[in-house]
C-alpha positions as MATLAB code, in Angstrom:
seq = 'MNRMAEIADPYARRIDTAVRFIRSRTDFVPLVALTLGSGLGEYAAELTVEEEIPYNEIPDFPISTAPGHDGRFIFGTLDRVPVLCMKGRMHLYEGYEPWDVVMPLRVMKELGAKALFLTNASGGINFGFMAGDLMLITDHLSCFVPNPLIGPNFERYGTRFPDMTHVYDEELCDQIREAAHEEKVPLQEGVYVQLTGPSFETPAEIRMLRQLGADAVGMSTVIEAIAAHHAGLRVVGVSCISNAAAGMTKELLSGDDVNLTANETAPLFSRLVTSSIIRMGKVLEK';
ca = [
      82.103   46.101  172.876;
      82.101   44.789  169.393;
      84.586   41.140  168.486;
      87.042   43.299  167.467;
      87.470   45.525  170.325;
      87.200   42.980  172.234;
      90.088   41.052  170.733;
      91.898   44.240  171.587;
      91.311   44.109  175.403;
      93.224   42.625  178.310;
      90.819   40.926  179.862;
      89.241   39.150  176.480;
      92.968   38.292  175.264;
      93.647   36.551  178.595;
      90.384   34.690  177.947;
      91.359   33.598  175.091;
      94.487   32.640  176.138;
      93.667   30.411  178.202;
      91.305   29.285  176.336;
      94.146   28.144  173.690;
      96.068   26.753  176.045;
      93.482   24.434  177.494;
      92.600   23.267  173.953;
      96.543   22.692  173.188;
      96.495   19.997  176.405;
      92.507   18.326  175.462;
      89.851   18.527  172.869;
      87.212   18.247  175.458;
      84.325   19.675  175.213;
      81.685   20.075  178.348;
      78.029   19.457  178.869;
      78.212   20.468  182.236;
      80.649   22.965  183.883;
      80.822   21.808  187.867;
      82.141   24.295  191.119;
      83.013   22.999  194.457;
      82.969   24.896  197.094;
      84.868   24.768  200.767;
      84.907   21.390  201.852;
      83.249   19.933  198.552;
      86.362   19.358  196.571;
      86.981   15.602  197.143;
      83.410   14.843  194.896;
      85.824   15.601  191.902;
      86.547   12.146  193.002;
      83.271   10.553  191.182;
      84.715   12.071  187.678;
      85.850    9.447  185.328;
      88.937   11.467  184.072;
      90.305   12.198  181.045;
      92.791   15.386  181.785;
      94.051   17.736  184.791;
      94.520   21.377  184.475;
      95.810   22.785  187.407;
      94.814   26.830  187.714;
      98.385   27.788  188.094;
      99.787   26.329  184.529;
      97.020   28.395  182.907;
      98.710   31.732  182.154;
      97.546   35.085  183.197;
      95.111   32.785  184.850;
      93.640   33.924  188.193;
      94.764   30.527  191.326;
      92.884   29.464  194.569;
      94.311   30.368  197.883;
      91.260   29.731  200.136;
      91.706   26.502  202.080;
      90.321   23.588  200.712;
      90.332   25.020  197.003;
      92.851   22.456  195.355;
      92.834   25.002  192.382;
      92.120   22.864  188.880;
      90.177   22.231  186.544;
      89.073   18.427  186.014;
      87.900   17.204  182.736;
      85.813   13.465  183.180;
      82.699   12.392  182.753;
      79.265   10.653  184.897;
      77.480    8.395  183.344;
      78.759   10.174  180.131;
      77.957   13.190  180.694;
      80.753   15.397  179.749;
      81.751   17.523  182.992;
      84.484   20.107  183.713;
      84.664   20.484  186.909;
      86.690   23.501  188.959;
      87.882   21.878  192.409;
      88.418   25.202  193.723;
      86.700   28.742  192.924;
      88.235   32.500  193.265;
      86.739   34.705  196.482;
      86.269   38.256  196.564;
      88.020   38.273  200.001;
      91.636   36.410  198.510;
      91.944   40.337  196.265;
      90.446   39.170  193.315;
      88.158   42.347  191.689;
      85.079   40.297  190.112;
      85.912   40.260  186.537;
      88.909   37.596  188.153;
      86.672   35.656  190.014;
      84.072   34.956  186.947;
      86.820   34.709  184.405;
      86.934   30.676  185.174;
      83.318   30.324  184.006;
      83.504   32.070  181.077;
      86.536   30.227  179.964;
      84.318   27.385  180.270;
      81.626   28.711  178.332;
      83.949   29.286  175.479;
      85.115   25.364  175.782;
      81.892   24.561  175.339;
      79.497   24.203  178.240;
      75.509   24.689  178.354;
      75.297   24.608  182.201;
      76.489   25.812  185.010;
      76.579   23.661  188.755;
      77.248   26.356  191.815;
      77.815   24.687  195.080;
      79.139   25.967  197.664;
      79.131   26.067  201.550;
      76.931   28.813  203.241;
      75.591   29.962  207.043;
      71.988   28.933  207.858;
      69.705   32.137  208.390;
      66.481   30.191  208.097;
      65.541   28.471  211.577;
      64.215   25.732  210.297;
      67.601   24.850  208.669;
      70.185   22.688  210.552;
      74.049   21.996  209.709;
      74.567   19.576  207.686;
      71.602   20.144  204.879;
      71.800   20.455  201.443;
      69.620   23.469  199.768;
      68.864   24.242  196.518;
      69.085   27.644  195.367;
      65.912   29.234  194.006;
      66.983   33.233  194.080;
      69.983   35.640  195.722;
      70.556   38.841  197.028;
      73.169   40.669  195.267;
      72.952   44.184  197.028;
      76.045   43.456  199.208;
      79.363   42.885  196.400;
      80.037   44.343  193.255;
      78.522   43.283  189.901;
      80.594   41.431  188.246;
      79.108   43.122  184.787;
      81.018   45.962  185.578;
      82.885   47.535  182.978;
      82.220   47.359  179.675;
      80.464   44.866  178.382;
      81.030   41.843  176.100;
      78.702   41.409  173.505;
      80.028   37.733  172.652;
      78.638   36.889  176.390;
      75.105   38.896  176.332;
      73.491   42.321  176.533;
      74.548   45.332  178.127;
      71.411   45.453  180.526;
      70.597   41.258  180.939;
      67.345   40.636  182.990;
      68.287   38.564  186.177;
      64.162   37.653  187.025;
      65.113   33.518  185.905;
      68.722   33.047  187.320;
      68.128   29.750  188.287;
      66.828   27.560  185.713;
      63.355   26.367  187.045;
      63.556   23.027  184.460;
      67.001   22.125  185.827;
      66.743   23.142  189.126;
      63.127   20.951  188.499;
      65.996   17.738  187.797;
      67.577   18.362  190.573;
      64.439   18.120  193.130;
      63.381   14.813  191.157;
      67.275   13.637  191.401;
      66.696   14.681  195.252;
      63.772   12.652  195.622;
      64.621    9.811  193.737;
      67.917    9.645  196.453;
      65.822   10.128  198.871;
      68.482   12.800  200.072;
      66.457   16.052  201.900;
      66.516   19.009  200.109;
      65.484   22.581  201.662;
      64.938   25.229  199.439;
      65.976   28.886  199.892;
      67.406   32.431  198.633;
      71.275   32.851  198.912;
      73.109   36.116  199.916;
      76.770   36.484  198.908;
      78.938   39.010  201.235;
      82.707   39.152  200.969;
      84.166   37.989  203.421;
      86.608   36.756  204.801;
      85.325   37.880  208.008;
      82.007   36.028  209.450;
      78.479   38.488  209.140;
      77.785   39.855  213.128;
      74.302   38.699  214.771;
      73.210   42.173  213.945;
      73.641   41.237  209.759;
      72.946   37.993  210.522;
      68.718   39.431  211.603;
      68.869   42.212  209.060;
      69.371   39.105  205.921;
      66.978   37.404  207.272;
      64.658   40.232  207.531;
      65.876   41.024  203.803;
      64.610   37.062  203.158;
      67.898   35.335  202.384;
      67.753   31.940  203.726;
      71.342   30.996  203.563;
      74.618   32.793  203.513;
      78.178   32.904  202.365;
      81.301   34.281  200.513;
      80.595   32.956  196.814;
      78.137   32.018  194.229;
      76.061   35.338  193.259;
      78.756   37.558  190.693;
      79.536   33.714  189.449;
      75.521   33.288  188.444;
      75.126   36.885  187.570;
      78.031   36.097  185.352;
      76.742   32.767  183.721;
      73.664   34.112  183.244;
      74.605   36.742  181.557;
      76.447   34.802  179.449;
      73.802   32.149  178.319;
      74.557   29.990  180.747;
      72.232   28.084  182.233;
      72.577   28.020  185.726;
      71.257   26.083  188.979;
      73.301   26.110  192.692;
      72.969   24.198  195.535;
      74.751   25.118  199.239;
      75.941   22.642  201.857;
      74.459   24.483  204.997;
      77.569   24.121  207.229;
      76.931   26.064  210.469;
      73.851   28.398  212.230;
      74.665   31.380  211.342;
      76.463   34.242  213.886;
      74.070   35.097  216.933;
      71.729   31.943  216.254;
      73.480   29.656  218.732;
      76.348   30.687  221.165;
      78.748   28.665  219.104;
      81.568   31.076  217.744;
      82.663   30.262  213.805;
      85.137   28.678  212.373;
      86.574   27.832  208.739;
      87.516   24.539  210.076;
      84.237   23.961  211.435;
      82.692   24.519  207.995;
      84.941   22.559  206.356;
      83.778   19.198  208.527;
      80.275   19.558  208.612;
      80.983   19.988  204.827;
      83.148   16.566  204.661;
      80.027   14.893  207.179;
      77.458   16.028  204.450;
      79.583   14.461  201.507;
      78.150   10.921  201.111;
      74.276   12.507  200.816;
      76.043   15.881  198.267;
      77.365   13.153  195.836;
      74.323   11.203  195.066;
      72.596   14.677  195.024;
      74.886   15.933  192.746;
      75.698   12.793  190.426;
      72.571   12.124  190.076;
      70.969   15.568  188.952;
      74.268   16.080  186.618;
      73.016   12.708  185.009;
      69.011   13.851  184.438;
      70.107   17.693  183.873;
      72.434   15.715  180.899;
      69.944   14.436  179.153;
      67.663   17.978  179.552;
      70.564   19.392  177.862;
      71.470   17.200  175.192;
      67.835   17.302  173.680;
];
């Protein structure tokens, strides 16, 4: 789809309208875009805030309806690194189409972001993981959710058939590894798989996912990573392992437990993310 055709496309117009509205409120240019997952939203308080814009104030913009997702853009800095934080994201299970779920990251790209730092709360599939662990996402399985690139290709973002060999930027992942070492934050690594939700997985599904090579499972992140990589953003991701997945213990799963574990992990999460973003900022500014 060429630029003139994009201008006539309703979706492209929604993105452009959102960018114009945001620019009417702030001229802030982010370097890093940060998406906060379930139970992790309080990290936004670490920013030196310059502007906040609730999603529901942006014309024709999707809003967050999931518990624990406040639903606002927060513009601020971490040790002079300009960060645009999504305090709350959209999910497929809320009834949104894939292109609506990834619309915010495309807006953040248009506003100037060079990298996307994705976070989430997830269930641990790897028997070596425990609730409260943090996991660096090194790869993902996307075959259980619709691809966000289905439909017209927006050439301003990327090619029709983008390569997905290196979705998660190795140089920036190394910054997270070094930050974890420096901050003495234990950091697992593994493959993340997204399912649609909102129901948790069955024990049989968890056994299948483990056989496929997944280490953690959740209801977000993968389609965002695909669209961000397509758009030329450098992508990294960290999962907070909030619970052992279905069938691994005798405990039943609850959304409240997910948020509780994420809140308890907040101090470690905060140290890791802050140190990582400061390190990433130095790389991105080169």
